[in-house]
LOTIPA-600021 format. One line per field, with one value per residue: residue in one letter; x, y, z of N, C-alpha, C, CB in turn. Coordinates in steps of 0.2 Angstrom, whole numbers. Glycine has a CB too. Example, Ala and Ser with C-alpha at 12.3 -4.5 7.8 and 13.67 -1.06 7.14 Angstrom:
res: c(A | S)
n.px: c(66 | 64)
n.py: c(-28 | -11)
n.pz: c(39 | 35)
ca.px: c(62 | 68)
ca.py: c(-22 | -5)
ca.pz: c(39 | 36)
c.px: c(66 | 64)
c.py: c(-16 | 0)
c.pz: c(39 | 39)
cb.px: c(57 | 70)
cb.py: c(-22 | -3)
cb.pz: c(45 | 29)
// end
This chain:
res: c(M | R | E | D | H | F | V | R | T | H | R | R | N | C | E | G | R | Y | V | V | S | M | A | L | N | K | D | P | S | C | L | G | N | S | K | D | I | A | I | R | R | L | N | S | L | W | K | R | L | S | R | D | S | S | Y | L | S | L | Y | V | E | F | L | K | E | Y | E | E | L | G | H | L | E | R | V | V | E | S | S | E | P | P | T | H | Y | Y | I | P | H | H | L | V | L | R | P | E | K | L | T | T | K | L | R | I | V | F | N | G | S | S | P | T | T | T | G | I | S | L | N | D | I | L | L | K | G | E | V | K | E | D | V | F | E | T | I | S | F)
n.px: c(-73 | -60 | -58 | -60 | -50 | -39 | -42 | -40 | -27 | -18 | -4 | 6 | 22 | 39 | 41 | 29 | 22 | 9 | 8 | 3 | -3 | -2 | -16 | -23 | -31 | -30 | -23 | -6 | 2 | -1 | 8 | 22 | 39 | 50 | 62 | 73 | 71 | 72 | 85 | 92 | 89 | 94 | 108 | 110 | 108 | 119 | 129 | 127 | 129 | 142 | 149 | 149 | 154 | 148 | 134 | 134 | 137 | 126 | 116 | 120 | 119 | 105 | 101 | 106 | 99 | 85 | 86 | 89 | 77 | 68 | 62 | 67 | 76 | 91 | 93 | 97 | 101 | 98 | 88 | 76 | 59 | 44 | 34 | 38 | 43 | 52 | 55 | 57 | 67 | 72 | 83 | 80 | 89 | 93 | 103 | 102 | 95 | 95 | 92 | 87 | 95 | 95 | 82 | 73 | 63 | 51 | 45 | 31 | 23 | 29 | 29 | 28 | 34 | 22 | 15 | 8 | 8 | 13 | 6 | -6 | -12 | -15 | -27 | -38 | -40 | -54 | -58 | -59 | -72 | -72 | -59 | -53 | -63 | -60 | -47 | -47 | -45)
n.py: c(-2 | 0 | -12 | -21 | -19 | -22 | -36 | -41 | -38 | -41 | -50 | -62 | -60 | -68 | -68 | -68 | -56 | -45 | -39 | -26 | -19 | -2 | 9 | 16 | 30 | 33 | 29 | 24 | 28 | 41 | 49 | 59 | 62 | 59 | 57 | 66 | 77 | 69 | 65 | 77 | 81 | 71 | 73 | 85 | 81 | 72 | 81 | 88 | 78 | 75 | 83 | 78 | 64 | 55 | 56 | 53 | 39 | 34 | 36 | 28 | 16 | 16 | 15 | 3 | -6 | -3 | -8 | -22 | -25 | -24 | -13 | -3 | -3 | -5 | 3 | -1 | 9 | 4 | -5 | 0 | -1 | 2 | 9 | 19 | 26 | 38 | 42 | 57 | 61 | 67 | 72 | 72 | 79 | 75 | 79 | 79 | 69 | 53 | 40 | 40 | 49 | 52 | 54 | 48 | 56 | 54 | 61 | 62 | 71 | 78 | 86 | 78 | 79 | 81 | 88 | 81 | 72 | 58 | 57 | 63 | 53 | 43 | 34 | 41 | 39 | 37 | 48 | 44 | 47 | 46 | 43 | 39 | 30 | 20 | 16 | 13 | 3)
n.pz: c(-22 | -19 | -11 | -21 | -30 | -21 | -20 | -33 | -36 | -26 | -18 | -9 | -3 | -2 | 11 | 17 | 18 | 12 | -4 | -14 | -29 | -35 | -34 | -47 | -55 | -68 | -84 | -83 | -94 | -97 | -90 | -92 | -96 | -83 | -80 | -82 | -72 | -61 | -62 | -61 | -48 | -41 | -44 | -38 | -25 | -23 | -24 | -13 | -3 | -5 | 3 | 16 | 23 | 32 | 30 | 17 | 17 | 25 | 16 | 5 | 11 | 13 | -1 | -4 | 5 | 0 | -13 | -10 | -4 | -14 | -17 | -26 | -41 | -51 | -66 | -83 | -96 | -109 | -107 | -103 | -98 | -109 | -102 | -89 | -73 | -65 | -49 | -41 | -27 | -11 | 3 | 21 | 33 | 49 | 61 | 75 | 79 | 87 | 82 | 68 | 58 | 45 | 33 | 19 | 7 | -4 | -19 | -25 | -30 | -40 | -55 | -72 | -89 | -95 | -87 | -78 | -62 | -53 | -41 | -46 | -53 | -44 | -36 | -25 | -7 | 4 | 17 | 34 | 45 | 59 | 66 | 78 | 83 | 74 | 77 | 90 | 105)
ca.px: c(-68 | -53 | -58 | -60 | -43 | -35 | -43 | -38 | -20 | -13 | -1 | 11 | 29 | 42 | 41 | 22 | 19 | 5 | 10 | -3 | -1 | -4 | -23 | -23 | -37 | -29 | -17 | 1 | 5 | -2 | 14 | 27 | 46 | 51 | 69 | 77 | 70 | 74 | 92 | 94 | 88 | 99 | 114 | 110 | 109 | 126 | 134 | 126 | 132 | 149 | 152 | 148 | 155 | 144 | 128 | 134 | 137 | 119 | 112 | 122 | 116 | 98 | 100 | 107 | 93 | 79 | 87 | 88 | 70 | 65 | 58 | 70 | 81 | 95 | 91 | 102 | 97 | 96 | 83 | 71 | 53 | 41 | 31 | 42 | 42 | 57 | 52 | 62 | 67 | 77 | 84 | 79 | 94 | 92 | 109 | 101 | 91 | 99 | 91 | 86 | 98 | 93 | 76 | 72 | 57 | 49 | 41 | 26 | 19 | 33 | 26 | 32 | 34 | 15 | 12 | 4 | 12 | 11 | 0 | -12 | -16 | -17 | -34 | -38 | -45 | -59 | -56 | -63 | -75 | -71 | -53 | -53 | -67 | -57 | -41 | -48 | -43)
ca.py: c(-1 | -1 | -19 | -25 | -18 | -27 | -43 | -42 | -36 | -43 | -57 | -62 | -61 | -74 | -67 | -68 | -49 | -43 | -34 | -23 | -14 | 5 | 10 | 21 | 32 | 35 | 25 | 28 | 31 | 49 | 52 | 61 | 60 | 61 | 55 | 72 | 80 | 65 | 65 | 84 | 81 | 66 | 76 | 90 | 77 | 69 | 86 | 90 | 72 | 74 | 87 | 75 | 57 | 51 | 56 | 49 | 32 | 32 | 36 | 23 | 10 | 16 | 13 | -5 | -9 | -3 | -13 | -29 | -26 | -24 | -7 | 0 | -7 | -2 | 3 | -1 | 13 | 1 | -10 | 4 | -3 | 7 | 14 | 19 | 33 | 39 | 46 | 61 | 61 | 71 | 70 | 76 | 77 | 77 | 77 | 79 | 63 | 47 | 34 | 41 | 55 | 54 | 51 | 49 | 59 | 53 | 67 | 59 | 77 | 82 | 85 | 76 | 84 | 82 | 92 | 76 | 69 | 52 | 58 | 65 | 48 | 39 | 34 | 44 | 35 | 41 | 50 | 41 | 52 | 45 | 39 | 37 | 24 | 15 | 13 | 11 | -4)
ca.pz: c(-28 | -16 | -9 | -27 | -32 | -17 | -21 | -40 | -37 | -20 | -18 | -4 | -5 | 1 | 19 | 19 | 18 | 7 | -9 | -18 | -34 | -34 | -37 | -52 | -58 | -75 | -86 | -82 | -100 | -97 | -87 | -96 | -94 | -76 | -79 | -82 | -66 | -56 | -62 | -59 | -41 | -39 | -45 | -33 | -19 | -23 | -23 | -5 | 1 | -5 | 8 | 22 | 21 | 36 | 27 | 11 | 19 | 27 | 9 | 1 | 14 | 11 | -7 | -4 | 8 | -4 | -18 | -7 | -2 | -21 | -18 | -31 | -45 | -55 | -73 | -88 | -101 | -115 | -105 | -100 | -101 | -112 | -97 | -83 | -70 | -60 | -44 | -38 | -20 | -7 | 10 | 27 | 38 | 56 | 65 | 82 | 81 | 89 | 78 | 61 | 56 | 38 | 30 | 12 | 5 | -12 | -21 | -30 | -33 | -45 | -62 | -77 | -94 | -97 | -81 | -73 | -58 | -50 | -36 | -49 | -56 | -39 | -33 | -18 | -3 | 7 | 24 | 39 | 49 | 66 | 66 | 85 | 83 | 70 | 80 | 97 | 107)
c.px: c(-61 | -52 | -57 | -53 | -38 | -36 | -40 | -30 | -15 | -10 | 3 | 18 | 32 | 42 | 34 | 19 | 15 | 8 | 4 | -1 | -4 | -11 | -22 | -30 | -36 | -23 | -11 | 4 | 4 | 4 | 19 | 34 | 47 | 59 | 74 | 77 | 73 | 82 | 95 | 94 | 93 | 106 | 115 | 111 | 116 | 131 | 133 | 130 | 139 | 153 | 152 | 148 | 150 | 137 | 128 | 134 | 130 | 115 | 114 | 119 | 108 | 97 | 101 | 101 | 87 | 80 | 86 | 81 | 66 | 61 | 61 | 75 | 85 | 93 | 96 | 98 | 94 | 90 | 77 | 64 | 49 | 37 | 35 | 41 | 48 | 55 | 57 | 62 | 73 | 78 | 82 | 84 | 92 | 97 | 107 | 98 | 96 | 98 | 91 | 89 | 96 | 87 | 75 | 64 | 56 | 44 | 36 | 22 | 23 | 30 | 30 | 31 | 27 | 12 | 8 | 9 | 9 | 5 | -6 | -16 | -17 | -24 | -34 | -42 | -49 | -56 | -61 | -66 | -72 | -65 | -52 | -57 | -63 | -51 | -41 | -47 | -48)
c.py: c(-3 | -9 | -23 | -24 | -22 | -34 | -45 | -42 | -39 | -50 | -57 | -64 | -67 | -74 | -67 | -61 | -48 | -38 | -32 | -18 | -7 | 5 | 16 | 23 | 34 | 30 | 28 | 30 | 38 | 52 | 54 | 59 | 63 | 60 | 61 | 76 | 76 | 65 | 72 | 84 | 76 | 69 | 81 | 86 | 74 | 75 | 88 | 84 | 72 | 79 | 84 | 67 | 53 | 50 | 52 | 42 | 30 | 32 | 30 | 16 | 10 | 13 | 5 | -8 | -9 | -8 | -20 | -30 | -26 | -18 | -2 | -5 | -3 | -2 | 4 | 3 | 9 | -4 | -6 | 1 | 3 | 12 | 13 | 26 | 33 | 44 | 50 | 61 | 66 | 69 | 75 | 74 | 80 | 75 | 76 | 73 | 57 | 41 | 35 | 48 | 57 | 50 | 53 | 51 | 58 | 58 | 65 | 65 | 81 | 80 | 82 | 81 | 85 | 86 | 88 | 73 | 62 | 52 | 60 | 59 | 42 | 39 | 36 | 40 | 40 | 43 | 47 | 47 | 52 | 40 | 36 | 30 | 18 | 12 | 12 | 4 | -7)
c.pz: c(-25 | -14 | -16 | -30 | -28 | -19 | -28 | -40 | -31 | -21 | -11 | -6 | -1 | 9 | 22 | 20 | 11 | 2 | -14 | -23 | -33 | -37 | -41 | -55 | -66 | -77 | -85 | -88 | -101 | -94 | -92 | -94 | -87 | -75 | -78 | -75 | -60 | -56 | -60 | -51 | -38 | -39 | -39 | -26 | -18 | -21 | -15 | -1 | 1 | 0 | 15 | 21 | 26 | 33 | 21 | 12 | 21 | 20 | 5 | 4 | 13 | 4 | -8 | -1 | 3 | -10 | -16 | -6 | -9 | -22 | -24 | -35 | -50 | -63 | -78 | -94 | -107 | -114 | -102 | -103 | -104 | -107 | -91 | -80 | -65 | -55 | -40 | -30 | -17 | 0 | 15 | 32 | 45 | 61 | 72 | 84 | 82 | 84 | 70 | 59 | 49 | 36 | 23 | 11 | -2 | -13 | -27 | -33 | -38 | -52 | -67 | -83 | -97 | -92 | -76 | -69 | -56 | -45 | -40 | -52 | -51 | -37 | -26 | -13 | 1 | 14 | 29 | 43 | 56 | 66 | 73 | 86 | 79 | 73 | 88 | 99 | 110)
cb.px: c(-68 | -52 | -64 | -65 | -40 | -37 | -51 | -40 | -19 | -17 | 4 | 8 | 33 | 49 | 44 | 22 | 24 | -2 | 16 | -9 | -3 | 0 | -28 | -18 | -40 | -26 | -18 | 5 | 2 | -8 | 17 | 27 | 51 | 47 | 72 | 75 | 63 | 72 | 95 | 90 | 81 | 99 | 115 | 104 | 104 | 128 | 132 | 119 | 129 | 151 | 148 | 142 | 162 | 144 | 125 | 141 | 142 | 117 | 113 | 130 | 117 | 95 | 105 | 113 | 91 | 78 | 94 | 92 | 67 | 60 | 59 | 74 | 76 | 103 | 85 | 104 | 101 | 101 | 86 | 71 | 49 | 36 | 24 | 49 | 36 | 64 | 48 | 61 | 69 | 75 | 92 | 72 | 101 | 85 | 114 | 97 | 87 | 98 | 85 | 78 | 106 | 99 | 70 | 74 | 55 | 47 | 45 | 21 | 17 | 41 | 22 | 30 | 38 | 12 | 7 | 0 | 13 | 17 | 2 | -10 | -12 | -12 | -37 | -40 | -40 | -66 | -56 | -60 | -82 | -77 | -47 | -54 | -74 | -55 | -35 | -55 | -37)
cb.py: c(6 | 3 | -21 | -22 | -10 | -26 | -45 | -37 | -29 | -43 | -58 | -68 | -55 | -75 | -60 | -71 | -44 | -41 | -36 | -21 | -16 | 11 | 10 | 20 | 38 | 42 | 23 | 23 | 27 | 50 | 48 | 69 | 63 | 57 | 51 | 77 | 82 | 58 | 64 | 90 | 79 | 60 | 79 | 94 | 71 | 66 | 92 | 90 | 66 | 77 | 94 | 77 | 55 | 54 | 63 | 51 | 31 | 38 | 43 | 22 | 11 | 23 | 16 | -6 | -5 | 4 | -12 | -29 | -21 | -30 | -3 | 6 | -12 | -5 | 8 | -8 | 19 | -3 | -15 | 11 | -6 | 4 | 11 | 17 | 33 | 42 | 42 | 69 | 54 | 79 | 68 | 76 | 80 | 74 | 81 | 85 | 61 | 45 | 31 | 41 | 55 | 51 | 54 | 43 | 66 | 46 | 73 | 55 | 82 | 79 | 91 | 68 | 81 | 75 | 97 | 71 | 73 | 48 | 64 | 69 | 45 | 39 | 27 | 52 | 32 | 38 | 58 | 36 | 52 | 42 | 44 | 42 | 25 | 18 | 18 | 13 | -3)
cb.pz: c(-30 | -10 | -6 | -32 | -31 | -10 | -22 | -45 | -38 | -14 | -24 | 1 | -4 | -1 | 21 | 26 | 18 | 9 | -13 | -14 | -41 | -36 | -31 | -57 | -55 | -76 | -94 | -78 | -106 | -94 | -81 | -98 | -99 | -71 | -85 | -87 | -64 | -57 | -69 | -61 | -39 | -43 | -52 | -32 | -19 | -30 | -27 | -4 | -1 | -12 | 9 | 26 | 22 | 43 | 26 | 7 | 25 | 31 | 5 | 0 | 22 | 12 | -12 | 0 | 15 | -6 | -21 | -1 | 2 | -21 | -12 | -29 | -50 | -55 | -74 | -91 | -103 | -118 | -101 | -101 | -95 | -117 | -96 | -84 | -66 | -64 | -38 | -40 | -17 | -7 | 11 | 30 | 35 | 59 | 64 | 84 | 75 | 96 | 80 | 59 | 57 | 33 | 35 | 8 | 8 | -13 | -23 | -27 | -28 | -44 | -65 | -80 | -100 | -98 | -84 | -77 | -51 | -47 | -31 | -55 | -61 | -33 | -34 | -18 | 3 | 8 | 25 | 43 | 49 | 70 | 64 | 90 | 80 | 63 | 79 | 100 | 112)
// end
């Protein structure tokens, strides 16, 4: 099933990387409204970041990078597609780290207005019994 999904949905981007659509076990139309909770969490995040300009700068850079990579896009309210999902996210701040002081965590388990989350409709993969055998050199 997963191999079939890969074969049907994969493509290569301009950098030669594989892009595969999410494997869903239900139609995404079963998801309710996620915009309100995502906006509430975003507003809370902006409030938190307004107290520290260095973290605010890191967050803005993250948004720019994800937009450039095509991982997110700005949405004009009048052009929202009929089926859409806003994924809430939050920050993990780690000031003691030298390289990654800020990490973004996307919350796919946040329920929509129907009580169903993105994680609920994602096809679950099987767990490999012997991971060490799989990754051995």
